[in-house]
C-alpha positions, 0 to 999 in steps of 0.5 A: 793781279792788280786790284780793279780800278774803283769808280763812283758814279752818281745818278745811276737810277736810269739813263746814262748813269745806269748804262755806264755803271753796267758797262764799266762793271762788265769791263772789270771796274769796281763800280760804286753805283749811286742813286738818291732813292732807296728803291733805285739802289735796290734795283741797281743791286738786283742788276748786280751792281754794288749800289749805294744811296747817295743824295747830292743835296745832302752833305751828310749823305755824300760824306757817309757814302764817300766814307764807306766807299773809301774804306772799301777801296783802302782810300783810293779812287780811280774816278768820279763820274758825277752824272747825278742832279739837275739844276 
């Protein structure tokens, strides 16, 4: 059986990001849901998601999260859904 397609979604603390993460996980994708605040990450974990702290305003945070996720997926990612941040 092939490995599930891996998807990183930013901005999953609420709204579209959270709904998308939950729905893709239901459909068999390996979802890496991310949020800026640790309390939001904990909430995502309670909902059964593989959640990570990722602050899009911090290069170090981005590099850390991406390195961890790529290590867990063997360096492969099917999709990035950049839903986080605002101007």
